[in-house]
mmJSON file of the N, C-alpha and C atoms, coordinates in Angstrom:
{"data_MODEL":{"atom_site":{
"group_PDB":["ATOM","ATOM","ATOM","ATOM","ATOM","ATOM","ATOM","ATOM","ATOM","ATOM","ATOM","ATOM","ATOM","ATOM","ATOM","ATOM","ATOM","ATOM","ATOM","ATOM","ATOM","ATOM","ATOM","ATOM","ATOM","ATOM","ATOM","ATOM","ATOM","ATOM","ATOM","ATOM","ATOM","ATOM","ATOM","ATOM","ATOM","ATOM","ATOM","ATOM","ATOM","ATOM","ATOM","ATOM","ATOM","ATOM","ATOM","ATOM","ATOM","ATOM","ATOM","ATOM","ATOM","ATOM","ATOM","ATOM","ATOM","ATOM","ATOM","ATOM","ATOM","ATOM","ATOM","ATOM","ATOM","ATOM","ATOM","ATOM","ATOM","ATOM","ATOM","ATOM","ATOM","ATOM","ATOM","ATOM","ATOM","ATOM","ATOM","ATOM","ATOM","ATOM","ATOM","ATOM","ATOM","ATOM","ATOM","ATOM","ATOM","ATOM","ATOM","ATOM","ATOM","ATOM","ATOM","ATOM","ATOM","ATOM","ATOM","ATOM","ATOM","ATOM","ATOM","ATOM","ATOM","ATOM","ATOM","ATOM","ATOM","ATOM","ATOM","ATOM","ATOM","ATOM","ATOM","ATOM","ATOM","ATOM","ATOM","ATOM","ATOM","ATOM","ATOM","ATOM","ATOM","ATOM","ATOM","ATOM","ATOM","ATOM","ATOM","ATOM","ATOM","ATOM","ATOM","ATOM","ATOM","ATOM","ATOM","ATOM","ATOM","ATOM","ATOM","ATOM","ATOM","ATOM","ATOM","ATOM","ATOM","ATOM","ATOM","ATOM","ATOM","ATOM","ATOM","ATOM","ATOM","ATOM","ATOM","ATOM","ATOM","ATOM","ATOM","ATOM","ATOM","ATOM","ATOM","ATOM","ATOM","ATOM","ATOM","ATOM","ATOM","ATOM","ATOM","ATOM","ATOM","ATOM","ATOM","ATOM","ATOM","ATOM","ATOM","ATOM","ATOM","ATOM","ATOM","ATOM","ATOM","ATOM","ATOM","ATOM","ATOM","ATOM","ATOM","ATOM","ATOM","ATOM","ATOM","ATOM","ATOM","ATOM","ATOM","ATOM","ATOM","ATOM","ATOM","ATOM","ATOM","ATOM","ATOM","ATOM","ATOM","ATOM","ATOM","ATOM","ATOM","ATOM","ATOM","ATOM","ATOM","ATOM","ATOM","ATOM","ATOM","ATOM","ATOM","ATOM","ATOM","ATOM","ATOM","ATOM","ATOM","ATOM","ATOM","ATOM","ATOM","ATOM","ATOM","ATOM","ATOM","ATOM","ATOM"],
"id":[1,2,3,4,5,6,7,8,9,10,11,12,13,14,15,16,17,18,19,20,21,22,23,24,25,26,27,28,29,30,31,32,33,34,35,36,37,38,39,40,41,42,43,44,45,46,47,48,49,50,51,52,53,54,55,56,57,58,59,60,61,62,63,64,65,66,67,68,69,70,71,72,73,74,75,76,77,78,79,80,81,82,83,84,85,86,87,88,89,90,91,92,93,94,95,96,97,98,99,100,101,102,103,104,105,106,107,108,109,110,111,112,113,114,115,116,117,118,119,120,121,122,123,124,125,126,127,128,129,130,131,132,133,134,135,136,137,138,139,140,141,142,143,144,145,146,147,148,149,150,151,152,153,154,155,156,157,158,159,160,161,162,163,164,165,166,167,168,169,170,171,172,173,174,175,176,177,178,179,180,181,182,183,184,185,186,187,188,189,190,191,192,193,194,195,196,197,198,199,200,201,202,203,204,205,206,207,208,209,210,211,212,213,214,215,216,217,218,219,220,221,222,223,224,225,226,227,228,229,230,231,232,233,234,235,236,237,238,239,240,241,242,243],
"type_symbol":["N","C","C","N","C","C","N","C","C","N","C","C","N","C","C","N","C","C","N","C","C","N","C","C","N","C","C","N","C","C","N","C","C","N","C","C","N","C","C","N","C","C","N","C","C","N","C","C","N","C","C","N","C","C","N","C","C","N","C","C","N","C","C","N","C","C","N","C","C","N","C","C","N","C","C","N","C","C","N","C","C","N","C","C","N","C","C","N","C","C","N","C","C","N","C","C","N","C","C","N","C","C","N","C","C","N","C","C","N","C","C","N","C","C","N","C","C","N","C","C","N","C","C","N","C","C","N","C","C","N","C","C","N","C","C","N","C","C","N","C","C","N","C","C","N","C","C","N","C","C","N","C","C","N","C","C","N","C","C","N","C","C","N","C","C","N","C","C","N","C","C","N","C","C","N","C","C","N","C","C","N","C","C","N","C","C","N","C","C","N","C","C","N","C","C","N","C","C","N","C","C","N","C","C","N","C","C","N","C","C","N","C","C","N","C","C","N","C","C","N","C","C","N","C","C","N","C","C","N","C","C","N","C","C","N","C","C","N","C","C","N","C","C"],
"label_atom_id":["N","CA","C","N","CA","C","N","CA","C","N","CA","C","N","CA","C","N","CA","C","N","CA","C","N","CA","C","N","CA","C","N","CA","C","N","CA","C","N","CA","C","N","CA","C","N","CA","C","N","CA","C","N","CA","C","N","CA","C","N","CA","C","N","CA","C","N","CA","C","N","CA","C","N","CA","C","N","CA","C","N","CA","C","N","CA","C","N","CA","C","N","CA","C","N","CA","C","N","CA","C","N","CA","C","N","CA","C","N","CA","C","N","CA","C","N","CA","C","N","CA","C","N","CA","C","N","CA","C","N","CA","C","N","CA","C","N","CA","C","N","CA","C","N","CA","C","N","CA","C","N","CA","C","N","CA","C","N","CA","C","N","CA","C","N","CA","C","N","CA","C","N","CA","C","N","CA","C","N","CA","C","N","CA","C","N","CA","C","N","CA","C","N","CA","C","N","CA","C","N","CA","C","N","CA","C","N","CA","C","N","CA","C","N","CA","C","N","CA","C","N","CA","C","N","CA","C","N","CA","C","N","CA","C","N","CA","C","N","CA","C","N","CA","C","N","CA","C","N","CA","C","N","CA","C","N","CA","C","N","CA","C","N","CA","C","N","CA","C","N","CA","C","N","CA","C","N","CA","C","N","CA","C"],
"label_alt_id":[null,null,null,null,null,null,null,null,null,null,null,null,null,null,null,null,null,null,null,null,null,null,null,null,null,null,null,null,null,null,null,null,null,null,null,null,null,null,null,null,null,null,null,null,null,null,null,null,null,null,null,null,null,null,null,null,null,null,null,null,null,null,null,null,null,null,null,null,null,null,null,null,null,null,null,null,null,null,null,null,null,null,null,null,null,null,null,null,null,null,null,null,null,null,null,null,null,null,null,null,null,null,null,null,null,null,null,null,null,null,null,null,null,null,null,null,null,null,null,null,null,null,null,null,null,null,null,null,null,null,null,null,null,null,null,null,null,null,null,null,null,null,null,null,null,null,null,null,null,null,null,null,null,null,null,null,null,null,null,null,null,null,null,null,null,null,null,null,null,null,null,null,null,null,null,null,null,null,null,null,null,null,null,null,null,null,null,null,null,null,null,null,null,null,null,null,null,null,null,null,null,null,null,null,null,null,null,null,null,null,null,null,null,null,null,null,null,null,null,null,null,null,null,null,null,null,null,null,null,null,null,null,null,null,null,null,null,null,null,null,null,null,null],
"label_comp_id":["MET","MET","MET","GLU","GLU","GLU","PHE","PHE","PHE","LEU","LEU","LEU","ASP","ASP","ASP","GLN","GLN","GLN","THR","THR","THR","ILE","ILE","ILE","LEU","LEU","LEU","GLY","GLY","GLY","ASN","ASN","ASN","THR","THR","THR","GLN","GLN","GLN","ARG","ARG","ARG","ALA","ALA","ALA","TRP","TRP","TRP","LEU","LEU","LEU","LEU","LEU","LEU","ALA","ALA","ALA","PHE","PHE","PHE","VAL","VAL","VAL","THR","THR","THR","ALA","ALA","ALA","ALA","ALA","ALA","LEU","LEU","LEU","VAL","VAL","VAL","VAL","VAL","VAL","ILE","ILE","ILE","ALA","ALA","ALA","LEU","LEU","LEU","ARG","ARG","ARG","LEU","LEU","LEU","VAL","VAL","VAL","GLN","GLN","GLN","LEU","LEU","LEU","VAL","VAL","VAL","ALA","ALA","ALA","GLY","GLY","GLY","LYS","LYS","LYS","ARG","ARG","ARG","LEU","LEU","LEU","ALA","ALA","ALA","ARG","ARG","ARG","LEU","LEU","LEU","ALA","ALA","ALA","ALA","ALA","ALA","HIS","HIS","HIS","THR","THR","THR","PRO","PRO","PRO","THR","THR","THR","GLN","GLN","GLN","TRP","TRP","TRP","ASP","ASP","ASP","ASP","ASP","ASP","ASN","ASN","ASN","LEU","LEU","LEU","VAL","VAL","VAL","LYS","LYS","LYS","LEU","LEU","LEU","LEU","LEU","LEU","SER","SER","SER","LYS","LYS","LYS","THR","THR","THR","ARG","ARG","ARG","LEU","LEU","LEU","PRO","PRO","PRO","PHE","PHE","PHE","TRP","TRP","TRP","LEU","LEU","LEU","VAL","VAL","VAL","LEU","LEU","LEU","GLY","GLY","GLY","LEU","LEU","LEU","LEU","LEU","LEU","VAL","VAL","VAL","GLY","GLY","GLY","SER","SER","SER","LEU","LEU","LEU","MET","MET","MET","LEU","LEU","LEU","GLU","GLU","GLU"],
"label_asym_id":["A","A","A","A","A","A","A","A","A","A","A","A","A","A","A","A","A","A","A","A","A","A","A","A","A","A","A","A","A","A","A","A","A","A","A","A","A","A","A","A","A","A","A","A","A","A","A","A","A","A","A","A","A","A","A","A","A","A","A","A","A","A","A","A","A","A","A","A","A","A","A","A","A","A","A","A","A","A","A","A","A","A","A","A","A","A","A","A","A","A","A","A","A","A","A","A","A","A","A","A","A","A","A","A","A","A","A","A","A","A","A","A","A","A","A","A","A","A","A","A","A","A","A","A","A","A","A","A","A","A","A","A","A","A","A","A","A","A","A","A","A","A","A","A","A","A","A","A","A","A","A","A","A","A","A","A","A","A","A","A","A","A","A","A","A","A","A","A","A","A","A","A","A","A","A","A","A","A","A","A","A","A","A","A","A","A","A","A","A","A","A","A","A","A","A","A","A","A","A","A","A","A","A","A","A","A","A","A","A","A","A","A","A","A","A","A","A","A","A","A","A","A","A","A","A","A","A","A","A","A","A","A","A","A","A","A","A","A","A","A","A","A","A"],
"label_entity_id":["1","1","1","1","1","1","1","1","1","1","1","1","1","1","1","1","1","1","1","1","1","1","1","1","1","1","1","1","1","1","1","1","1","1","1","1","1","1","1","1","1","1","1","1","1","1","1","1","1","1","1","1","1","1","1","1","1","1","1","1","1","1","1","1","1","1","1","1","1","1","1","1","1","1","1","1","1","1","1","1","1","1","1","1","1","1","1","1","1","1","1","1","1","1","1","1","1","1","1","1","1","1","1","1","1","1","1","1","1","1","1","1","1","1","1","1","1","1","1","1","1","1","1","1","1","1","1","1","1","1","1","1","1","1","1","1","1","1","1","1","1","1","1","1","1","1","1","1","1","1","1","1","1","1","1","1","1","1","1","1","1","1","1","1","1","1","1","1","1","1","1","1","1","1","1","1","1","1","1","1","1","1","1","1","1","1","1","1","1","1","1","1","1","1","1","1","1","1","1","1","1","1","1","1","1","1","1","1","1","1","1","1","1","1","1","1","1","1","1","1","1","1","1","1","1","1","1","1","1","1","1","1","1","1","1","1","1","1","1","1","1","1","1"],
"label_seq_id":[1,1,1,2,2,2,3,3,3,4,4,4,5,5,5,6,6,6,7,7,7,8,8,8,9,9,9,10,10,10,11,11,11,12,12,12,13,13,13,14,14,14,15,15,15,16,16,16,17,17,17,18,18,18,19,19,19,20,20,20,21,21,21,22,22,22,23,23,23,24,24,24,25,25,25,26,26,26,27,27,27,28,28,28,29,29,29,30,30,30,31,31,31,32,32,32,33,33,33,34,34,34,35,35,35,36,36,36,37,37,37,38,38,38,39,39,39,40,40,40,41,41,41,42,42,42,43,43,43,44,44,44,45,45,45,46,46,46,47,47,47,48,48,48,49,49,49,50,50,50,51,51,51,52,52,52,53,53,53,54,54,54,55,55,55,56,56,56,57,57,57,58,58,58,59,59,59,60,60,60,61,61,61,62,62,62,63,63,63,64,64,64,65,65,65,66,66,66,67,67,67,68,68,68,69,69,69,70,70,70,71,71,71,72,72,72,73,73,73,74,74,74,75,75,75,76,76,76,77,77,77,78,78,78,79,79,79,80,80,80,81,81,81],
"pdbx_PDB_ins_code":[null,null,null,null,null,null,null,null,null,null,null,null,null,null,null,null,null,null,null,null,null,null,null,null,null,null,null,null,null,null,null,null,null,null,null,null,null,null,null,null,null,null,null,null,null,null,null,null,null,null,null,null,null,null,null,null,null,null,null,null,null,null,null,null,null,null,null,null,null,null,null,null,null,null,null,null,null,null,null,null,null,null,null,null,null,null,null,null,null,null,null,null,null,null,null,null,null,null,null,null,null,null,null,null,null,null,null,null,null,null,null,null,null,null,null,null,null,null,null,null,null,null,null,null,null,null,null,null,null,null,null,null,null,null,null,null,null,null,null,null,null,null,null,null,null,null,null,null,null,null,null,null,null,null,null,null,null,null,null,null,null,null,null,null,null,null,null,null,null,null,null,null,null,null,null,null,null,null,null,null,null,null,null,null,null,null,null,null,null,null,null,null,null,null,null,null,null,null,null,null,null,null,null,null,null,null,null,null,null,null,null,null,null,null,null,null,null,null,null,null,null,null,null,null,null,null,null,null,null,null,null,null,null,null,null,null,null,null,null,null,null,null,null],
"Cartn_x":[38.629,38.214,39.356,39.619,40.716,40.421,39.164,38.838,39.269,39.393,39.841,41.326,42.047,43.476,43.785,42.775,42.992,43.355,44.221,44.732,43.986,43.585,42.96,43.683,44.263,44.993,46.061,46.756,47.862,47.471,46.198,45.724,44.845,44.897,44.034,42.595,41.679,40.276,40.023,40.809,40.71,41.049,42.094,42.488,41.412,40.824,39.744,38.548,38.206,37.079,37.351,38.553,38.93,38.895,39.368,39.346,37.907,37.033,35.633,34.944,35.172,34.568,35.093,36.38,36.961,36.334,36.178,35.56,34.135,33.382,31.999,31.95,32.835,32.859,33.271,34.186,34.601,33.429,32.685,31.538,30.495,30.214,29.232,29.706,30.967,31.502,31.477,31.869,31.869,30.455,29.517,28.119,27.595,27.93,27.497,28.138,29.41,30.087,29.437,29.084,28.432,27.115,26.337,25.037,25.187,26.034,26.185,26.888,28.018,28.782,27.999,27.254,26.463,25.419,24.739,23.714,24.33,25.415,26.057,26.657,27.285,27.887,26.81,25.687,24.589,24.063,23.962,23.505,24.505,25.782,26.802,26.861,26.737,26.836,25.676,24.555,23.394,23.623,24.561,24.805,26.011,26.621,27.794,27.485,28.113,27.858,28.677,29.665,30.529,29.845,30.337,29.741,30.483,31.757,32.539,31.977,31.446,30.884,29.56,28.81,27.583,27.918,28.985,29.417,29.901,30.555,31.006,29.808,28.774,27.556,26.922,26.862,26.302,27.109,28.438,29.309,29.113,29.061,28.888,27.522,26.504,25.157,24.958,25.722,25.566,26.474,27.335,28.192,27.338,27.405,26.526,27.259,26.48,26.982,28.086,28.014,29.107,30.481,30.553,31.824,32.329,31.425,31.815,32.227,31.545,31.91,33.305,33.637,34.978,36.03,35.776,36.719,36.847,35.725,35.762,36.542,36.327,37.074,38.558,38.881,40.288,40.949,40.3,40.863,40.939,39.898,39.918,41.005,41.221,42.225,43.645,43.835,45.162,45.565,44.603,44.894,45.336,45.226,45.582,46.953,47.569,48.883,48.724],
"Cartn_y":[-5.003,-5.562,-6.368,-7.453,-8.299,-8.968,-9.177,-9.867,-9.049,-7.741,-6.912,-7.094,-7.679,-7.901,-9.261,-10.076,-11.37,-11.159,-12.021,-11.861,-12.784,-12.22,-12.983,-12.613,-13.595,-13.389,-12.301,-12.276,-11.349,-9.953,-9.721,-8.417,-8.625,-7.661,-7.754,-7.456,-7.908,-7.607,-6.105,-5.402,-3.946,-3.339,-3.859,-3.376,-3.694,-4.894,-5.258,-4.338,-4.051,-3.159,-1.758,-1.265,0.056,0.1,-0.966,-1.028,-1.04,-1.781,-1.839,-0.487,0.17,1.48,2.492,2.432,3.323,3.091,1.827,1.506,2.041,1.873,2.361,3.881,4.565,6.024,6.516,5.817,6.2,6.043,4.951,4.731,5.829,6.15,7.203,8.549,8.87,10.149,10.231,9.162,9.171,9.302,8.655,8.746,10.172,10.793,12.175,13.121,12.916,13.735,13.528,12.297,12.009,12.772,12.769,13.448,14.964,15.533,16.993,17.482,16.868,17.301,17.039,15.955,15.641,16.7,17.141,18.168,19.498,19.875,21.15,21.106,20.009,19.872,19.84,19.224,19.188,20.586,21.406,22.792,23.568,23.391,24.095,23.596,22.307,21.717,22.146,22.45,22.866,24.214,24.98,26.318,26.398,25.274,25.293,24.579,25.006,24.363,23.081,22.832,21.667,20.382,19.269,17.976,17.228,17.58,16.811,16.906,18.059,18.173,17.424,17.355,16.55,15.07,14.645,13.246,12.949,13.91,13.736,13.608,14.391,14.305,12.929,12.428,11.097,10.022,10.126,9.144,9.151,10.316,10.423,9.911,10.18,9.745,8.244,7.627,6.196,5.333,5.975,5.227,4.687,3.389,2.732,2.323,1.868,1.507,0.442,-0.591,-1.577,-0.964,0.031,0.701,1.406,2.116,2.807,1.804,0.648,-0.38,-0.917,-1.15,-1.635,-0.612,0.66,1.706,1.784,1.671,1.701,0.532,-0.66,-1.827,-1.695,-1.114,-0.892,0.019,1.133,2.06,1.395,0.665,-0.024,-1.082,-1.778,-2.843,-2.289,-1.038,-0.43,-0.265,-0.367,-0.245,-1.571,-2.641,-3.975,-4.383,-5.29,-5.785,-7.002],
"Cartn_z":[53.779,52.516,51.902,52.528,52.073,50.739,50.442,49.191,47.968,48.102,46.979,46.687,47.637,47.443,46.84,46.605,45.967,44.509,43.992,42.631,41.672,40.552,39.468,38.177,37.52,36.265,36.381,37.506,37.682,38.139,38.401,38.867,40.091,40.998,42.171,41.759,42.61,42.324,42.367,43.17,43.218,41.843,41.206,39.88,38.85,38.945,38.024,38.186,39.44,39.717,39.185,39.414,38.917,37.383,36.741,35.275,34.759,35.433,35.011,35.171,36.303,36.54,35.519,35.236,34.233,32.87,32.496,31.205,31.141,32.207,32.232,32.123,32.829,32.761,31.381,30.746,29.391,28.429,28.534,27.649,27.857,29.099,29.389,28.843,29.062,28.587,27.066,26.4,24.931,24.379,25.009,24.554,24.738,25.861,26.075,25.064,24.795,23.784,22.421,22.119,20.847,20.733,21.775,21.727,21.621,22.459,22.483,21.219,20.896,19.718,18.436,18.408,17.219,16.928,17.959,17.77,17.336,17.985,17.64,16.243,15.906,14.589,13.504,13.79,12.819,12.539,13.591,13.389,12.544,12.831,12.059,10.618,10.427,9.093,8.2,8.789,8.002,7.317,7.827,7.283,6.356,6.049,5.172,3.867,2.785,1.493,1.285,2.141,1.93,2.39,1.887,2.169,3.284,3.526,4.494,5.9,6.283,7.622,7.745,6.656,6.665,6.835,6.179,6.313,7.735,8.35,9.728,10.676,10.449,11.259,11.089,9.863,9.62,10.325,10.222,10.867,12.376,12.958,14.397,14.839,14.058,14.447,14.263,13.373,13.133,14.016,14.802,15.712,16.846,17.073,18.032,19.307,20.267,21.578,21.549,20.72,20.725,20.447,19.602,19.333,20.582,21.281,22.502,23.579,23.635,24.606,24.358,23.094,22.766,23.164,22.876,23.282,24.797,25.504,26.965,27.528,26.974,27.428,27.122,25.998,25.655,26.691,27.013,27.996,29.376,29.761,31.047,31.114,30.016,30.016,30.123,29.753,29.891,31.352,32.244,33.674,34.296,33.526,34.034,33.524,34.263,33.841,32.969],
"occupancy":[1.0,1.0,1.0,1.0,1.0,1.0,1.0,1.0,1.0,1.0,1.0,1.0,1.0,1.0,1.0,1.0,1.0,1.0,1.0,1.0,1.0,1.0,1.0,1.0,1.0,1.0,1.0,1.0,1.0,1.0,1.0,1.0,1.0,1.0,1.0,1.0,1.0,1.0,1.0,1.0,1.0,1.0,1.0,1.0,1.0,1.0,1.0,1.0,1.0,1.0,1.0,1.0,1.0,1.0,1.0,1.0,1.0,1.0,1.0,1.0,1.0,1.0,1.0,1.0,1.0,1.0,1.0,1.0,1.0,1.0,1.0,1.0,1.0,1.0,1.0,1.0,1.0,1.0,1.0,1.0,1.0,1.0,1.0,1.0,1.0,1.0,1.0,1.0,1.0,1.0,1.0,1.0,1.0,1.0,1.0,1.0,1.0,1.0,1.0,1.0,1.0,1.0,1.0,1.0,1.0,1.0,1.0,1.0,1.0,1.0,1.0,1.0,1.0,1.0,1.0,1.0,1.0,1.0,1.0,1.0,1.0,1.0,1.0,1.0,1.0,1.0,1.0,1.0,1.0,1.0,1.0,1.0,1.0,1.0,1.0,1.0,1.0,1.0,1.0,1.0,1.0,1.0,1.0,1.0,1.0,1.0,1.0,1.0,1.0,1.0,1.0,1.0,1.0,1.0,1.0,1.0,1.0,1.0,1.0,1.0,1.0,1.0,1.0,1.0,1.0,1.0,1.0,1.0,1.0,1.0,1.0,1.0,1.0,1.0,1.0,1.0,1.0,1.0,1.0,1.0,1.0,1.0,1.0,1.0,1.0,1.0,1.0,1.0,1.0,1.0,1.0,1.0,1.0,1.0,1.0,1.0,1.0,1.0,1.0,1.0,1.0,1.0,1.0,1.0,1.0,1.0,1.0,1.0,1.0,1.0,1.0,1.0,1.0,1.0,1.0,1.0,1.0,1.0,1.0,1.0,1.0,1.0,1.0,1.0,1.0,1.0,1.0,1.0,1.0,1.0,1.0,1.0,1.0,1.0,1.0,1.0,1.0,1.0,1.0,1.0,1.0,1.0,1.0],
"B_iso_or_equiv":[0.0,0.0,0.0,0.0,0.0,0.0,0.0,0.0,0.0,0.0,0.0,0.0,0.0,0.0,0.0,0.0,0.0,0.0,0.0,0.0,0.0,0.0,0.0,0.0,0.0,0.0,0.0,0.0,0.0,0.0,0.0,0.0,0.0,0.0,0.0,0.0,0.0,0.0,0.0,0.0,0.0,0.0,0.0,0.0,0.0,0.0,0.0,0.0,0.0,0.0,0.0,0.0,0.0,0.0,0.0,0.0,0.0,0.0,0.0,0.0,0.0,0.0,0.0,0.0,0.0,0.0,0.0,0.0,0.0,0.0,0.0,0.0,0.0,0.0,0.0,0.0,0.0,0.0,0.0,0.0,0.0,0.0,0.0,0.0,0.0,0.0,0.0,0.0,0.0,0.0,0.0,0.0,0.0,0.0,0.0,0.0,0.0,0.0,0.0,0.0,0.0,0.0,0.0,0.0,0.0,0.0,0.0,0.0,0.0,0.0,0.0,0.0,0.0,0.0,0.0,0.0,0.0,0.0,0.0,0.0,0.0,0.0,0.0,0.0,0.0,0.0,0.0,0.0,0.0,0.0,0.0,0.0,0.0,0.0,0.0,0.0,0.0,0.0,0.0,0.0,0.0,0.0,0.0,0.0,0.0,0.0,0.0,0.0,0.0,0.0,0.0,0.0,0.0,0.0,0.0,0.0,0.0,0.0,0.0,0.0,0.0,0.0,0.0,0.0,0.0,0.0,0.0,0.0,0.0,0.0,0.0,0.0,0.0,0.0,0.0,0.0,0.0,0.0,0.0,0.0,0.0,0.0,0.0,0.0,0.0,0.0,0.0,0.0,0.0,0.0,0.0,0.0,0.0,0.0,0.0,0.0,0.0,0.0,0.0,0.0,0.0,0.0,0.0,0.0,0.0,0.0,0.0,0.0,0.0,0.0,0.0,0.0,0.0,0.0,0.0,0.0,0.0,0.0,0.0,0.0,0.0,0.0,0.0,0.0,0.0,0.0,0.0,0.0,0.0,0.0,0.0,0.0,0.0,0.0,0.0,0.0,0.0,0.0,0.0,0.0,0.0,0.0,0.0],
"pdbx_formal_charge":[null,null,null,null,null,null,null,null,null,null,null,null,null,null,null,null,null,null,null,null,null,null,null,null,null,null,null,null,null,null,null,null,null,null,null,null,null,null,null,null,null,null,null,null,null,null,null,null,null,null,null,null,null,null,null,null,null,null,null,null,null,null,null,null,null,null,null,null,null,null,null,null,null,null,null,null,null,null,null,null,null,null,null,null,null,null,null,null,null,null,null,null,null,null,null,null,null,null,null,null,null,null,null,null,null,null,null,null,null,null,null,null,null,null,null,null,null,null,null,null,null,null,null,null,null,null,null,null,null,null,null,null,null,null,null,null,null,null,null,null,null,null,null,null,null,null,null,null,null,null,null,null,null,null,null,null,null,null,null,null,null,null,null,null,null,null,null,null,null,null,null,null,null,null,null,null,null,null,null,null,null,null,null,null,null,null,null,null,null,null,null,null,null,null,null,null,null,null,null,null,null,null,null,null,null,null,null,null,null,null,null,null,null,null,null,null,null,null,null,null,null,null,null,null,null,null,null,null,null,null,null,null,null,null,null,null,null,null,null,null,null,null,null],
"auth_seq_id":[1,1,1,2,2,2,3,3,3,4,4,4,5,5,5,6,6,6,7,7,7,8,8,8,9,9,9,10,10,10,11,11,11,12,12,12,13,13,13,14,14,14,15,15,15,16,16,16,17,17,17,18,18,18,19,19,19,20,20,20,21,21,21,22,22,22,23,23,23,24,24,24,25,25,25,26,26,26,27,27,27,28,28,28,29,29,29,30,30,30,31,31,31,32,32,32,33,33,33,34,34,34,35,35,35,36,36,36,37,37,37,38,38,38,39,39,39,40,40,40,41,41,41,42,42,42,43,43,43,44,44,44,45,45,45,46,46,46,47,47,47,48,48,48,49,49,49,50,50,50,51,51,51,52,52,52,53,53,53,54,54,54,55,55,55,56,56,56,57,57,57,58,58,58,59,59,59,60,60,60,61,61,61,62,62,62,63,63,63,64,64,64,65,65,65,66,66,66,67,67,67,68,68,68,69,69,69,70,70,70,71,71,71,72,72,72,73,73,73,74,74,74,75,75,75,76,76,76,77,77,77,78,78,78,79,79,79,80,80,80,81,81,81],
"auth_comp_id":["MET","MET","MET","GLU","GLU","GLU","PHE","PHE","PHE","LEU","LEU","LEU","ASP","ASP","ASP","GLN","GLN","GLN","THR","THR","THR","ILE","ILE","ILE","LEU","LEU","LEU","GLY","GLY","GLY","ASN","ASN","ASN","THR","THR","THR","GLN","GLN","GLN","ARG","ARG","ARG","ALA","ALA","ALA","TRP","TRP","TRP","LEU","LEU","LEU","LEU","LEU","LEU","ALA","ALA","ALA","PHE","PHE","PHE","VAL","VAL","VAL","THR","THR","THR","ALA","ALA","ALA","ALA","ALA","ALA","LEU","LEU","LEU","VAL","VAL","VAL","VAL","VAL","VAL","ILE","ILE","ILE","ALA","ALA","ALA","LEU","LEU","LEU","ARG","ARG","ARG","LEU","LEU","LEU","VAL","VAL","VAL","GLN","GLN","GLN","LEU","LEU","LEU","VAL","VAL","VAL","ALA","ALA","ALA","GLY","GLY","GLY","LYS","LYS","LYS","ARG","ARG","ARG","LEU","LEU","LEU","ALA","ALA","ALA","ARG","ARG","ARG","LEU","LEU","LEU","ALA","ALA","ALA","ALA","ALA","ALA","HIS","HIS","HIS","THR","THR","THR","PRO","PRO","PRO","THR","THR","THR","GLN","GLN","GLN","TRP","TRP","TRP","ASP","ASP","ASP","ASP","ASP","ASP","ASN","ASN","ASN","LEU","LEU","LEU","VAL","VAL","VAL","LYS","LYS","LYS","LEU","LEU","LEU","LEU","LEU","LEU","SER","SER","SER","LYS","LYS","LYS","THR","THR","THR","ARG","ARG","ARG","LEU","LEU","LEU","PRO","PRO","PRO","PHE","PHE","PHE","TRP","TRP","TRP","LEU","LEU","LEU","VAL","VAL","VAL","LEU","LEU","LEU","GLY","GLY","GLY","LEU","LEU","LEU","LEU","LEU","LEU","VAL","VAL","VAL","GLY","GLY","GLY","SER","SER","SER","LEU","LEU","LEU","MET","MET","MET","LEU","LEU","LEU","GLU","GLU","GLU"],
"auth_asym_id":["A","A","A","A","A","A","A","A","A","A","A","A","A","A","A","A","A","A","A","A","A","A","A","A","A","A","A","A","A","A","A","A","A","A","A","A","A","A","A","A","A","A","A","A","A","A","A","A","A","A","A","A","A","A","A","A","A","A","A","A","A","A","A","A","A","A","A","A","A","A","A","A","A","A","A","A","A","A","A","A","A","A","A","A","A","A","A","A","A","A","A","A","A","A","A","A","A","A","A","A","A","A","A","A","A","A","A","A","A","A","A","A","A","A","A","A","A","A","A","A","A","A","A","A","A","A","A","A","A","A","A","A","A","A","A","A","A","A","A","A","A","A","A","A","A","A","A","A","A","A","A","A","A","A","A","A","A","A","A","A","A","A","A","A","A","A","A","A","A","A","A","A","A","A","A","A","A","A","A","A","A","A","A","A","A","A","A","A","A","A","A","A","A","A","A","A","A","A","A","A","A","A","A","A","A","A","A","A","A","A","A","A","A","A","A","A","A","A","A","A","A","A","A","A","A","A","A","A","A","A","A","A","A","A","A","A","A","A","A","A","A","A","A"],
"auth_atom_id":["N","CA","C","N","CA","C","N","CA","C","N","CA","C","N","CA","C","N","CA","C","N","CA","C","N","CA","C","N","CA","C","N","CA","C","N","CA","C","N","CA","C","N","CA","C","N","CA","C","N","CA","C","N","CA","C","N","CA","C","N","CA","C","N","CA","C","N","CA","C","N","CA","C","N","CA","C","N","CA","C","N","CA","C","N","CA","C","N","CA","C","N","CA","C","N","CA","C","N","CA","C","N","CA","C","N","CA","C","N","CA","C","N","CA","C","N","CA","C","N","CA","C","N","CA","C","N","CA","C","N","CA","C","N","CA","C","N","CA","C","N","CA","C","N","CA","C","N","CA","C","N","CA","C","N","CA","C","N","CA","C","N","CA","C","N","CA","C","N","CA","C","N","CA","C","N","CA","C","N","CA","C","N","CA","C","N","CA","C","N","CA","C","N","CA","C","N","CA","C","N","CA","C","N","CA","C","N","CA","C","N","CA","C","N","CA","C","N","CA","C","N","CA","C","N","CA","C","N","CA","C","N","CA","C","N","CA","C","N","CA","C","N","CA","C","N","CA","C","N","CA","C","N","CA","C","N","CA","C","N","CA","C","N","CA","C","N","CA","C","N","CA","C","N","CA","C","N","CA","C","N","CA","C"],
"pdbx_PDB_model_num":[1,1,1,1,1,1,1,1,1,1,1,1,1,1,1,1,1,1,1,1,1,1,1,1,1,1,1,1,1,1,1,1,1,1,1,1,1,1,1,1,1,1,1,1,1,1,1,1,1,1,1,1,1,1,1,1,1,1,1,1,1,1,1,1,1,1,1,1,1,1,1,1,1,1,1,1,1,1,1,1,1,1,1,1,1,1,1,1,1,1,1,1,1,1,1,1,1,1,1,1,1,1,1,1,1,1,1,1,1,1,1,1,1,1,1,1,1,1,1,1,1,1,1,1,1,1,1,1,1,1,1,1,1,1,1,1,1,1,1,1,1,1,1,1,1,1,1,1,1,1,1,1,1,1,1,1,1,1,1,1,1,1,1,1,1,1,1,1,1,1,1,1,1,1,1,1,1,1,1,1,1,1,1,1,1,1,1,1,1,1,1,1,1,1,1,1,1,1,1,1,1,1,1,1,1,1,1,1,1,1,1,1,1,1,1,1,1,1,1,1,1,1,1,1,1,1,1,1,1,1,1,1,1,1,1,1,1,1,1,1,1,1,1]
}}}
């Protein structure tokens, strides 16, 4: 697979592929954490009189895919030179 050793913008195609896969995995992981943690935190927040945990549940539930994509791209880009 010699084509993976070709350089684009100072990085091999192998590095670009690895960065892209890493970014995709980060987005998937963050989305799963959002779903699982959001549900558990919502259950816990329903039983407390304080408002800060309710606000945290709202913030987590309103976080959308573009935010996770930006974070994933940031983490993936750290793998490039």
